[in-house]
C-alpha positions, 0 to 999 in steps of 0.5 A: 826376220819375223817370228814363226809359229809352227803347227805339226801340219806346217812343213815340206815333206821329203823322202831321203833314202827311204827316210821320211823327213819334214823341213820345218824351217828353211835358211830362207825362213831364218835369214840363213841362220838355220834349217830345221828338219824333223826325221822319223826313222825306223829302228836300225835305219838312218841317213848314212855318214855324210859331211856338211860343208856350210853348217853345224848339225844338231840332233835332238832325239825325242824317242828311241833307244841307242844310236851311233854318233860320229864327227870327223874321225871321232866316234862315240859309243851308242848312246841314249843322250837326247841332244848331240851337236856335230860341228861342220 
């Protein structure tokens, strides 16, 4: 695997359920270790509850206010925590 330097113009734009996303790194870029997706959600809008069968999910909130976090049957109250990890 070769190092990658990413500028803000690098990535594949997507629109998932009306949410703009940019795939910055793919599993192919990282020998299957991770995929990095940047999301820009409007307040009150986000991806519905879903499951990842093959990998963990990490959320790093750069800006914004309260958001809900759920993993399996566990739920956490709305938070302003900038980093959350959700195991598969």
